[in-house]
PDB file with one MODEL, atoms N, CA, C and O in Angstrom:
MODEL        1
ATOM      1  N   MET A   1       0.749  -1.248  -0.142  1.00  0.00           N
ATOM      2  CA  MET A   1      -0.100  -0.033  -0.205  1.00  0.00           C
ATOM      3  C   MET A   1       0.882   1.195  -0.038  1.00  0.00           C
ATOM      4  O   MET A   1       0.595   2.207  -0.677  1.00  0.00           O
ATOM      5  N   LYS A   2       1.944   1.208   0.708  1.00  0.00           N
ATOM      6  CA  LYS A   2       2.819   2.314   0.791  1.00  0.00           C
ATOM      7  C   LYS A   2       3.455   2.627  -0.545  1.00  0.00           C
ATOM      8  O   LYS A   2       3.603   3.797  -0.899  1.00  0.00           O
ATOM      9  N   ASN A   3       3.854   1.555  -1.332  1.00  0.00           N
ATOM     10  CA  ASN A   3       4.375   1.662  -2.659  1.00  0.00           C
ATOM     11  C   ASN A   3       3.403   2.326  -3.580  1.00  0.00           C
ATOM     12  O   ASN A   3       3.704   3.181  -4.414  1.00  0.00           O
ATOM     13  N   LEU A   4       2.163   1.835  -3.343  1.00  0.00           N
ATOM     14  CA  LEU A   4       1.122   2.452  -4.385  1.00  0.00           C
ATOM     15  C   LEU A   4       0.947   3.954  -4.102  1.00  0.00           C
ATOM     16  O   LEU A   4       0.813   4.733  -5.045  1.00  0.00           O
ATOM     17  N   LEU A   5       0.943   4.405  -2.745  1.00  0.00           N
ATOM     18  CA  LEU A   5       0.925   5.786  -2.483  1.00  0.00           C
ATOM     19  C   LEU A   5       2.048   6.647  -3.002  1.00  0.00           C
ATOM     20  O   LEU A   5       1.859   7.779  -3.448  1.00  0.00           O
ATOM     21  N   THR A   6       3.246   6.050  -2.922  1.00  0.00           N
ATOM     22  CA  THR A   6       4.507   6.654  -3.295  1.00  0.00           C
ATOM     23  C   THR A   6       4.505   6.807  -4.837  1.00  0.00           C
ATOM     24  O   THR A   6       4.922   7.849  -5.341  1.00  0.00           O
ATOM     25  N   ARG A   7       4.065   5.836  -5.554  1.00  0.00           N
ATOM     26  CA  ARG A   7       3.919   5.973  -7.039  1.00  0.00           C
ATOM     27  C   ARG A   7       2.851   7.094  -7.362  1.00  0.00           C
ATOM     28  O   ARG A   7       3.049   7.883  -8.286  1.00  0.00           O
ATOM     29  N   PHE A   8       1.778   7.142  -6.621  1.00  0.00           N
ATOM     30  CA  PHE A   8       0.656   8.142  -7.046  1.00  0.00           C
ATOM     31  C   PHE A   8       1.254   9.439  -6.596  1.00  0.00           C
ATOM     32  O   PHE A   8       0.964  10.354  -7.366  1.00  0.00           O
ATOM     33  N   ALA A   9       1.941   9.768  -5.663  1.00  0.00           N
ATOM     34  CA  ALA A   9       2.514  11.112  -5.323  1.00  0.00           C
ATOM     35  C   ALA A   9       3.483  11.510  -6.473  1.00  0.00           C
ATOM     36  O   ALA A   9       3.505  12.665  -6.898  1.00  0.00           O
ATOM     37  N   LYS A  10       4.242  10.578  -6.940  1.00  0.00           N
ATOM     38  CA  LYS A  10       5.245  10.923  -7.986  1.00  0.00           C
ATOM     39  C   LYS A  10       4.714  11.110  -9.467  1.00  0.00           C
ATOM     40  O   LYS A  10       5.360  11.706 -10.329  1.00  0.00           O
ATOM     41  N   ASN A  11       3.533  10.570  -9.663  1.00  0.00           N
ATOM     42  CA  ASN A  11       2.869  10.699 -10.927  1.00  0.00           C
ATOM     43  C   ASN A  11       2.583  12.152 -11.227  1.00  0.00           C
ATOM     44  O   ASN A  11       1.929  12.836 -10.441  1.00  0.00           O
ATOM     45  N   GLU A  12       3.065  12.626 -12.354  1.00  0.00           N
ATOM     46  CA  GLU A  12       2.822  14.056 -12.703  1.00  0.00           C
ATOM     47  C   GLU A  12       1.916  14.148 -13.957  1.00  0.00           C
ATOM     48  O   GLU A  12       1.683  15.254 -14.444  1.00  0.00           O
ATOM     49  N   SER A  13       1.436  13.101 -14.455  1.00  0.00           N
ATOM     50  CA  SER A  13       0.730  13.213 -15.748  1.00  0.00           C
ATOM     51  C   SER A  13      -0.704  13.879 -15.457  1.00  0.00           C
ATOM     52  O   SER A  13      -1.303  14.363 -16.417  1.00  0.00           O
ATOM     53  N   GLY A  14      -1.232  13.922 -14.284  1.00  0.00           N
ATOM     54  CA  GLY A  14      -2.392  14.694 -14.060  1.00  0.00           C
ATOM     55  C   GLY A  14      -2.031  16.129 -14.079  1.00  0.00           C
ATOM     56  O   GLY A  14      -2.784  16.935 -14.626  1.00  0.00           O
ATOM     57  N   ALA A  15      -0.928  16.498 -13.517  1.00  0.00           N
ATOM     58  CA  ALA A  15      -0.637  18.002 -13.553  1.00  0.00           C
ATOM     59  C   ALA A  15      -0.276  18.461 -14.843  1.00  0.00           C
ATOM     60  O   ALA A  15      -0.454  19.642 -15.143  1.00  0.00           O
ATOM     61  N   THR A  16       0.180  17.702 -15.581  1.00  0.00           N
ATOM     62  CA  THR A  16       0.611  18.119 -17.036  1.00  0.00           C
ATOM     63  C   THR A  16      -0.766  18.286 -17.782  1.00  0.00           C
ATOM     64  O   THR A  16      -0.901  19.267 -18.513  1.00  0.00           O
ATOM     65  N   ALA A  17      -1.667  17.499 -17.658  1.00  0.00           N
ATOM     66  CA  ALA A  17      -3.003  17.559 -18.297  1.00  0.00           C
ATOM     67  C   ALA A  17      -3.647  18.857 -17.856  1.00  0.00           C
ATOM     68  O   ALA A  17      -4.194  19.560 -18.706  1.00  0.00           O
ATOM     69  N   ILE A  18      -3.620  19.219 -16.597  1.00  0.00           N
ATOM     70  CA  ILE A  18      -4.196  20.449 -16.068  1.00  0.00           C
ATOM     71  C   ILE A  18      -3.388  21.556 -16.614  1.00  0.00           C
ATOM     72  O   ILE A  18      -4.066  22.527 -16.950  1.00  0.00           O
ATOM     73  N   GLU A  19      -2.150  21.660 -16.786  1.00  0.00           N
ATOM     74  CA  GLU A  19      -1.363  22.747 -17.447  1.00  0.00           C
ATOM     75  C   GLU A  19      -1.859  22.820 -18.903  1.00  0.00           C
ATOM     76  O   GLU A  19      -2.156  23.928 -19.349  1.00  0.00           O
ATOM     77  N   TYR A  20      -1.962  21.836 -19.601  1.00  0.00           N
ATOM     78  CA  TYR A  20      -2.325  21.819 -20.963  1.00  0.00           C
ATOM     79  C   TYR A  20      -3.753  22.441 -21.133  1.00  0.00           C
ATOM     80  O   TYR A  20      -4.025  23.166 -22.090  1.00  0.00           O
ATOM     81  N   GLY A  21      -4.627  22.126 -20.174  1.00  0.00           N
ATOM     82  CA  GLY A  21      -6.010  22.602 -20.133  1.00  0.00           C
ATOM     83  C   GLY A  21      -6.045  24.091 -19.783  1.00  0.00           C
ATOM     84  O   GLY A  21      -6.926  24.811 -20.253  1.00  0.00           O
ATOM     85  N   LEU A  22      -5.069  24.576 -18.939  1.00  0.00           N
ATOM     86  CA  LEU A  22      -5.045  26.066 -18.704  1.00  0.00           C
ATOM     87  C   LEU A  22      -4.515  26.764 -19.876  1.00  0.00           C
ATOM     88  O   LEU A  22      -5.037  27.828 -20.209  1.00  0.00           O
ATOM     89  N   ILE A  23      -3.452  26.237 -20.592  1.00  0.00           N
ATOM     90  CA  ILE A  23      -2.993  26.871 -21.819  1.00  0.00           C
ATOM     91  C   ILE A  23      -3.959  26.957 -22.823  1.00  0.00           C
ATOM     92  O   ILE A  23      -4.070  27.983 -23.493  1.00  0.00           O
ATOM     93  N   ALA A  24      -4.713  25.918 -23.002  1.00  0.00           N
ATOM     94  CA  ALA A  24      -5.807  25.820 -24.052  1.00  0.00           C
ATOM     95  C   ALA A  24      -6.922  26.948 -23.778  1.00  0.00           C
ATOM     96  O   ALA A  24      -7.443  27.600 -24.683  1.00  0.00           O
ATOM     97  N   GLY A  25      -7.212  27.088 -22.447  1.00  0.00           N
ATOM     98  CA  GLY A  25      -8.252  28.021 -22.020  1.00  0.00           C
ATOM     99  C   GLY A  25      -7.793  29.360 -22.480  1.00  0.00           C
ATOM    100  O   GLY A  25      -8.469  30.095 -23.200  1.00  0.00           O
ATOM    101  N   LEU A  26      -6.461  29.669 -21.970  1.00  0.00           N
ATOM    102  CA  LEU A  26      -5.927  31.066 -22.263  1.00  0.00           C
ATOM    103  C   LEU A  26      -5.917  31.346 -23.684  1.00  0.00           C
ATOM    104  O   LEU A  26      -6.330  32.429 -24.100  1.00  0.00           O
ATOM    105  N   ILE A  27      -5.460  30.413 -24.487  1.00  0.00           N
ATOM    106  CA  ILE A  27      -5.509  30.598 -25.898  1.00  0.00           C
ATOM    107  C   ILE A  27      -6.921  30.954 -26.402  1.00  0.00           C
ATOM    108  O   ILE A  27      -7.070  31.870 -27.210  1.00  0.00           O
ATOM    109  N   ALA A  28      -7.971  30.227 -25.925  1.00  0.00           N
ATOM    110  CA  ALA A  28      -9.373  30.404 -26.342  1.00  0.00           C
ATOM    111  C   ALA A  28      -9.805  31.904 -25.980  1.00  0.00           C
ATOM    112  O   ALA A  28     -10.435  32.608 -26.768  1.00  0.00           O
ATOM    113  N   VAL A  29      -9.422  32.295 -24.776  1.00  0.00           N
ATOM    114  CA  VAL A  29      -9.731  33.676 -24.299  1.00  0.00           C
ATOM    115  C   VAL A  29      -9.209  34.711 -25.209  1.00  0.00           C
ATOM    116  O   VAL A  29      -9.878  35.691 -25.538  1.00  0.00           O
ATOM    117  N   VAL A  30      -7.899  34.464 -25.647  1.00  0.00           N
ATOM    118  CA  VAL A  30      -7.192  35.493 -26.467  1.00  0.00           C
ATOM    119  C   VAL A  30      -7.887  35.465 -27.902  1.00  0.00           C
ATOM    120  O   VAL A  30      -8.104  36.529 -28.482  1.00  0.00           O
ATOM    121  N   ILE A  31      -8.233  34.247 -28.468  1.00  0.00           N
ATOM    122  CA  ILE A  31      -8.902  34.157 -29.699  1.00  0.00           C
ATOM    123  C   ILE A  31     -10.228  34.963 -29.678  1.00  0.00           C
ATOM    124  O   ILE A  31     -10.497  35.809 -30.531  1.00  0.00           O
ATOM    125  N   ILE A  32     -11.018  34.645 -28.662  1.00  0.00           N
ATOM    126  CA  ILE A  32     -12.351  35.268 -28.504  1.00  0.00           C
ATOM    127  C   ILE A  32     -12.317  36.827 -28.460  1.00  0.00           C
ATOM    128  O   ILE A  32     -13.109  37.535 -29.083  1.00  0.00           O
ATOM    129  N   THR A  33     -11.316  37.287 -27.656  1.00  0.00           N
ATOM    130  CA  THR A  33     -11.069  38.740 -27.487  1.00  0.00           C
ATOM    131  C   THR A  33     -10.608  39.277 -28.821  1.00  0.00           C
ATOM    132  O   THR A  33     -11.131  40.291 -29.283  1.00  0.00           O
ATOM    133  N   ALA A  34      -9.647  38.631 -29.457  1.00  0.00           N
ATOM    134  CA  ALA A  34      -9.287  39.257 -30.816  1.00  0.00           C
ATOM    135  C   ALA A  34     -10.303  39.233 -31.901  1.00  0.00           C
ATOM    136  O   ALA A  34     -10.358  40.106 -32.768  1.00  0.00           O
ATOM    137  N   ALA A  35     -11.131  38.181 -31.832  1.00  0.00           N
ATOM    138  CA  ALA A  35     -12.273  38.081 -32.768  1.00  0.00           C
ATOM    139  C   ALA A  35     -13.275  39.082 -32.561  1.00  0.00           C
ATOM    140  O   ALA A  35     -13.833  39.656 -33.496  1.00  0.00           O
ATOM    141  N   GLY A  36     -13.539  39.327 -31.224  1.00  0.00           N
ATOM    142  CA  GLY A  36     -14.496  40.459 -30.932  1.00  0.00           C
ATOM    143  C   GLY A  36     -14.029  41.832 -31.340  1.00  0.00           C
ATOM    144  O   GLY A  36     -14.819  42.667 -31.780  1.00  0.00           O
ATOM    145  N   LEU A  37     -12.734  42.064 -31.192  1.00  0.00           N
ATOM    146  CA  LEU A  37     -12.216  43.459 -31.500  1.00  0.00           C
ATOM    147  C   LEU A  37     -12.187  43.584 -33.004  1.00  0.00           C
ATOM    148  O   LEU A  37     -12.586  44.623 -33.529  1.00  0.00           O
ATOM    149  N   VAL A  38     -11.723  42.555 -33.734  1.00  0.00           N
ATOM    150  CA  VAL A  38     -11.786  42.509 -35.225  1.00  0.00           C
ATOM    151  C   VAL A  38     -13.212  42.633 -35.796  1.00  0.00           C
ATOM    152  O   VAL A  38     -13.434  43.394 -36.738  1.00  0.00           O
ATOM    153  N   GLY A  39     -14.151  41.910 -35.245  1.00  0.00           N
ATOM    154  CA  GLY A  39     -15.482  42.036 -35.709  1.00  0.00           C
ATOM    155  C   GLY A  39     -16.077  43.359 -35.470  1.00  0.00           C
ATOM    156  O   GLY A  39     -16.903  43.778 -36.281  1.00  0.00           O
ATOM    157  N   THR A  40     -15.748  44.062 -34.448  1.00  0.00           N
ATOM    158  CA  THR A  40     -16.244  45.447 -34.217  1.00  0.00           C
ATOM    159  C   THR A  40     -15.593  46.314 -35.207  1.00  0.00           C
ATOM    160  O   THR A  40     -16.304  47.093 -35.841  1.00  0.00           O
ATOM    161  N   ASP A  41     -14.383  46.279 -35.408  1.00  0.00           N
ATOM    162  CA  ASP A  41     -13.656  47.100 -36.549  1.00  0.00           C
ATOM    163  C   ASP A  41     -14.297  46.823 -37.907  1.00  0.00           C
ATOM    164  O   ASP A  41     -14.485  47.772 -38.668  1.00  0.00           O
ATOM    165  N   VAL A  42     -14.672  45.489 -38.284  1.00  0.00           N
ATOM    166  CA  VAL A  42     -15.155  45.214 -39.582  1.00  0.00           C
ATOM    167  C   VAL A  42     -16.563  45.908 -39.674  1.00  0.00           C
ATOM    168  O   VAL A  42     -16.901  46.545 -40.672  1.00  0.00           O
ATOM    169  N   ARG A  43     -17.416  45.734 -38.492  1.00  0.00           N
ATOM    170  CA  ARG A  43     -18.726  46.127 -38.552  1.00  0.00           C
ATOM    171  C   ARG A  43     -18.661  47.779 -38.698  1.00  0.00           C
ATOM    172  O   ARG A  43     -19.440  48.364 -39.450  1.00  0.00           O
ATOM    173  N   ASP A  44     -17.813  48.373 -38.031  1.00  0.00           N
ATOM    174  CA  ASP A  44     -17.670  49.871 -38.190  1.00  0.00           C
ATOM    175  C   ASP A  44     -17.302  50.261 -39.675  1.00  0.00           C
ATOM    176  O   ASP A  44     -17.875  51.198 -40.230  1.00  0.00           O
ATOM    177  N   SER A  45     -16.472  49.622 -40.206  1.00  0.00           N
ATOM    178  CA  SER A  45     -16.007  49.812 -41.489  1.00  0.00           C
ATOM    179  C   SER A  45     -17.148  49.618 -42.465  1.00  0.00           C
ATOM    180  O   SER A  45     -17.360  50.497 -43.300  1.00  0.00           O
ATOM    181  N   PHE A  46     -17.869  48.568 -42.419  1.00  0.00           N
ATOM    182  CA  PHE A  46     -19.090  48.454 -43.337  1.00  0.00           C
ATOM    183  C   PHE A  46     -20.145  49.446 -43.107  1.00  0.00           C
ATOM    184  O   PHE A  46     -20.857  49.883 -44.012  1.00  0.00           O
ATOM    185  N   GLN A  47     -20.233  49.809 -41.818  1.00  0.00           N
ATOM    186  CA  GLN A  47     -21.378  50.916 -41.524  1.00  0.00           C
ATOM    187  C   GLN A  47     -20.941  52.095 -42.174  1.00  0.00           C
ATOM    188  O   GLN A  47     -21.732  52.739 -42.863  1.00  0.00           O
ATOM    189  N   ALA A  48     -19.619  52.487 -42.007  1.00  0.00           N
ATOM    190  CA  ALA A  48     -19.172  53.737 -42.742  1.00  0.00           C
ATOM    191  C   ALA A  48     -19.326  53.748 -44.154  1.00  0.00           C
ATOM    192  O   ALA A  48     -19.636  54.807 -44.700  1.00  0.00           O
ATOM    193  N   ILE A  49     -19.137  52.626 -44.875  1.00  0.00           N
ATOM    194  CA  ILE A  49     -19.281  52.419 -46.318  1.00  0.00           C
ATOM    195  C   ILE A  49     -20.791  52.598 -46.587  1.00  0.00           C
ATOM    196  O   ILE A  49     -21.152  53.361 -47.483  1.00  0.00           O
ATOM    197  N   ALA A  50     -21.709  51.902 -45.818  1.00  0.00           N
ATOM    198  CA  ALA A  50     -23.081  51.908 -46.181  1.00  0.00           C
ATOM    199  C   ALA A  50     -23.556  53.455 -45.811  1.00  0.00           C
ATOM    200  O   ALA A  50     -24.570  53.852 -46.384  1.00  0.00           O
ATOM    201  N   ASN A  51     -23.012  54.185 -45.061  1.00  0.00           N
ATOM    202  CA  ASN A  51     -23.406  55.518 -44.767  1.00  0.00           C
ATOM    203  C   ASN A  51     -23.031  56.449 -45.982  1.00  0.00           C
ATOM    204  O   ASN A  51     -23.771  57.359 -46.356  1.00  0.00           O
ATOM    205  N   ARG A  52     -21.873  56.161 -46.544  1.00  0.00           N
ATOM    206  CA  ARG A  52     -21.536  56.881 -47.711  1.00  0.00           C
ATOM    207  C   ARG A  52     -22.435  56.540 -48.974  1.00  0.00           C
ATOM    208  O   ARG A  52     -22.745  57.395 -49.803  1.00  0.00           O
ATOM    209  N   LEU A  53     -22.783  55.348 -49.037  1.00  0.00           N
ATOM    210  CA  LEU A  53     -23.632  54.877 -50.240  1.00  0.00           C
ATOM    211  C   LEU A  53     -25.008  55.486 -50.112  1.00  0.00           C
ATOM    212  O   LEU A  53     -25.574  55.958 -51.098  1.00  0.00           O
ATOM    213  N   ASN A  54     -25.558  55.482 -48.899  1.00  0.00           N
ATOM    214  CA  ASN A  54     -26.949  55.933 -48.724  1.00  0.00           C
ATOM    215  C   ASN A  54     -26.949  57.062 -47.858  1.00  0.00           C
ATOM    216  O   ASN A  54     -27.127  56.899 -46.651  1.00  0.00           O
ATOM    217  N   PRO A  55     -26.748  58.321 -48.407  1.00  0.00           N
ATOM    218  CA  PRO A  55     -26.606  59.592 -47.587  1.00  0.00           C
ATOM    219  C   PRO A  55     -28.151  59.797 -47.097  1.00  0.00           C
ATOM    220  O   PRO A  55     -29.162  59.432 -47.697  1.00  0.00           O
ATOM    221  N   VAL A  56     -28.066  60.451 -45.896  1.00  0.00           N
ATOM    222  CA  VAL A  56     -29.470  60.864 -45.228  1.00  0.00           C
ATOM    223  C   VAL A  56     -30.065  61.836 -46.161  1.00  0.00           C
ATOM    224  O   VAL A  56     -29.306  62.562 -46.804  1.00  0.00           O
ATOM    225  N   LEU A  57     -31.345  61.930 -46.306  1.00  0.00           N
ATOM    226  CA  LEU A  57     -32.025  62.881 -47.105  1.00  0.00           C
ATOM    227  C   LEU A  57     -32.660  63.900 -46.269  1.00  0.00           C
ATOM    228  O   LEU A  57     -33.300  64.814 -46.789  1.00  0.00           O
TER     229      LEU A  57
ENDMDL
END
């Protein structure tokens, strides 16, 4: 039983999986933020073009 607990304490594969999960989550947050910012800029650009094509009467 002591040998089993010693092996369990030395096993680092779970920690590695958690680290990869945290990295993936961080990358996802960066991608979502970047897409939101780019989407806003694109929307504003298209709105400016639409306003120039259809002037207010």
